[in-house]
N, C-alpha and C positions, 0 to 999 in steps of 0.2 A: 213298349214299357210296360211295367208289371201293373196288374190291378191292386189300387189301394184295398189296404185291410180295413175292414169296419169293425166287426165284431169285437175283434181278441185287443185291439191298442184300448177300447173303452173302457177294458177290466181294471187295468194300471191305475187309470185316470180316476176310477171309482173308487178303486182301493186308496188310493192317495187322499181323496177327500174324504172320506169315511175315518182315515187313520187320526186326524186329530181329533175326530168327536170320540173317540174311543179312548184316546189318551186322555183329554179332557176329561171325560168322566171316571177314569182308572185315577187321576190326580186327584179329582174332588174327593172320592171316597175313601183313599188313602190319607190325603192333608186332615180330613174331617175326623180322622181315628185318633187326633191329637189328645182333644178334650178328653175323652172317654178312656184313654189310655193314663192321663195326668189324674182324673178321678179314680180309676181303678188304683193306680198306685197310692194314691192319698189316703183313703177307706181302708188300705191294707198297712197303714202304717210306713211308709216309705217316706221321710224328709224329704219336702219339695229339694232341696238344693243338693242332695245325696240323688235324686232321681236325674235332676239336669244335668249334673257331673257324668252319669253311665250314658245318658243320651248323647251328650256333645262328646264324649270321647269316643263311643263305639262309632258314629256318625264321621267322626275326624278320621280315625283310623281306617275306615271303608273309603273315605274320600282318597287317603293317603294312597293307601293300595291301588285305587282307580288313577291318580297320576303316576304311580310306577309303572303300572301294567301299559298307560298310553303315552308315556316318557313326557308329560307334563311339566315343566319345568316351575319349581316353587320358589317364588321370589321373598329375599329376606333384606330388601334395602328399607330405608327408616320408613318411606310413606306407604310402603307396603306393611310393616310390622303396624304403624299407628292406623292403617286403615282394619287390620286384623284386631286391634285391641278395641276400638270403639263398636264395629259389628259385633264382637265376639261377646261384649260386656252389655253395651244398650242392645244390642239387637237379639241377642239370642239368652244369654244369662239371667240377666233381668228380668225381663218379659215372662220365659218358661217359668223361673221358680216362681214368680208371680201365681201365673198359671195355676201349677200344681198345686200352690198352697190355697186359693179360693176353690177349687174344683171338688176339694174334702165335702163341702157343703152345697156347692150349686150344682143345678141340673147341668149335664155334657151338652143339652141343647140349648140353654142360655148363652152359653158359650161359645157354640159355633155359630149364632148369630153375632155376636160382639165382635167376631175374628173378620168377618166381613166389612165392619166398619174402618178396618185398617187403611182403605184407599181414601174414604173419605178425611180421616184426620191427616193423612198425607198431604193432602190437596192445600188443608188450612194451614198446617207447617210450611209448605211451598209456597202459601200466597204470603205468609206472614215473612218468611226471608227473601220475598221476591223471588222466586224460582219459578212462580207462576205468575201469569197475568190473572184480573180478574174476569170472571165470567159470568153472567147473571144465571145460566141454564147451569154450570156447577156448582154454584153458590146455592142454588133451588136444591140440587142433590146433596149437599151436605145437610142443608136443615132437614129434608125429609130424611135422611140417614139419622140425625140426631133426635127426630121426632119418635123413629123406630126405637131408638135406645131407650127415650121416655118412656113409652107406653111400656117398655118391656121391663121397667124397674120401678117405677112411679104409681101406676094404678093398686089399688088392692085388690089382692088375688092373683096379681101377674108374678109374684114369688111365692115359691110353696110357704114362705114365712115371711111376716114384715121385718123380722129381725133379721133378714139376710141382705137388707138394703146396702147398710155398710160394705158387705162383701161383693154386691151386685155391681156397687161403684168403683172398688178396688179392681174387680174384673175390667174395668175399661182401662186400666194403667197397662194393659197387655198390648193391645192393639194401638196405644198412643206409643210405646215404645217403638214398636214395628215400625210405626208412621215415622217418626224420627229417624229411625234407622235408615229406611227407606230414603229420606230427604239426604243424609248426610252420603250414601252410598251414590247417588246421583252426582253430588258436589264433589266428594273427594274419591271417587272409586278410581285407581290407576286404570288409565286407558291402556296398557300394554296388557294389563292383567287377564289370567286365563280365569274364566269363573268356577270352575272345579277346584282350582287352588287356592284361588280367594276362600270360596266355602270350608275347604280345607282348614286355611289359617284361622278363619273365624269360630270354625268349631272347636279347635286345639284350646284358642284362647277363650273361650266360654267353659272349656271343660278344665283349665288352669285356674280360672277367676272363681268358679263354683268348689272346685276343690278345696281352693284356699279358704274361701267362706264356709264349707261344709266342715273341715276339721277345725277353723277359731270357733265354730258354734258347737261343736260335738255332734252336727249332724250329718254324718258320714253314712254311708249305708254300704254294708259288709255286703256285698252281692254274692260273693263267694260261699257266704254261710248260710245254710238250709236253704241251699237254692231250689225256689219252687215256682209256681204260676206265676205269680208278681214279677219275680225277677225275669221269668221268661217275656213278660209283656213290656219290660224294660229293654231288654235287648231287641226285641222287636219294634220299639217304638224309635231305638238308633237307626235299623234298618231301614222304617218307613221314612225317617227326615233323610236318608240319602235317596230314597226311591223319589220322594217330592220332589228334591231338588234337581235329581237328573230330569225327570218327567217336565217340572218347570221349562227348565233351557230348552230343551228338546220342542215342547209345543212353541216355547217364542219364535226358534229357528224357523219351524216347520210354516206357521201359521200368523204369526206377530203379537204382540203385547196386546193389541186392542181384543183381538180373538182369546187368548189367556184371561184376560179380565172376566169373560163369563164365568169362570171356573168357582167363582165365589158363591154361586146361586148353588151350585152341585154342594159344594161345601156346606153350606147352611144345611139344606135338606137332607143330606145324608148325615151329617151331624146329628141331627135332632133324631135320624131313625137308628142310629147307632145308640144314643143316649136310651130310646124306647127298646131296643132290642136287649142290651147288656144290663139296665138298670130298672128297664121297667118305667120310665118316665112316663109319663103322659101330658102332651104339649097344651098348655091351656089356651083359649082363644086368643088373648093377648100375644101370646108368643106367635101365633099366625097374623096377627096384625103388624105385629114387628116386622116380620119377615119379609110382609108384603112392600111396607113402607121402607127399610131397609135396601132391597131389590131394586125398588124404584130410584132411591138415592144412588146407589153404585151404578145403576145405567147411566143416569143422567152425567155423572164425573168421570164415568169410564169413555164411555162414547160421544162425549163432548171433549175430547180432551185436544189441545191444542198446543204449540209449542211455545215455552215461557221464554223469557231472557235468557236463564241457562241451558238450553236446549238447543239442539242441533237433531239433524236429520241422520247422524249414521248411526249402523246399526251395529251392535256388539257381539260378537260370535261366540259361543262358551268354548 
């Protein structure tokens, strides 16, 4: 019998253990670019709906190419079209337009903290529609997260100007809409649907609805006219949207959803860093207090997750 190998087999296992960590950090870094990209476009005069159209159209087209290359079937039955419609409008077009709108005046770091409240709001909505059971630990996590948001917007000096409070409160609409779409996705997601194909349909619906709104309000952005740095940022944002999605489901497949939940911490910290790097933002003490509270809240909600009435143990493969 041959002698067992010792040193060589350990390398692939070590690499495999480190790969999800590296992908998680990479996902957090690219995901957190969203608020900074939105802010850069907003302060350079790009209409919010116009930016969302190009972001979602570019992302949808890239996802369509992936479906074409990998021969992933795109379903067009009624239940799929309904899923695309709700997810595209409620989950992408409305929240992203709102984010670009508020980012003209709000710090990118603040929005990065608010983004991470989406899991907390998801639990609240799931609890309301009885998709989740009540659990004291998770309820405590929601309260901690809401306390973090309150610290972020209520104390004097927490915002660059007290006049920004209405905008800060409006910014919470974005993670709230994401939370609502998360619950809808769990309830209405076609079981046989491929994640990349579903995302493609979602992005194209978001592009179509934002195009209609942009044309109706006269806020379409002619990206081909005087194409400059801000337009490159918009194109990059579309590419980042696809990269985020692919990384998201790669990590879920490799390490599971609970492991993926840790990306929120990376998103917040790197989002604050991007804001400081690109816009010279100086995070206040209140922001860091909010980060700690939101981190603690998200940890309690994500890592005390249990199966609710509408959940099962089946794993969906992208």
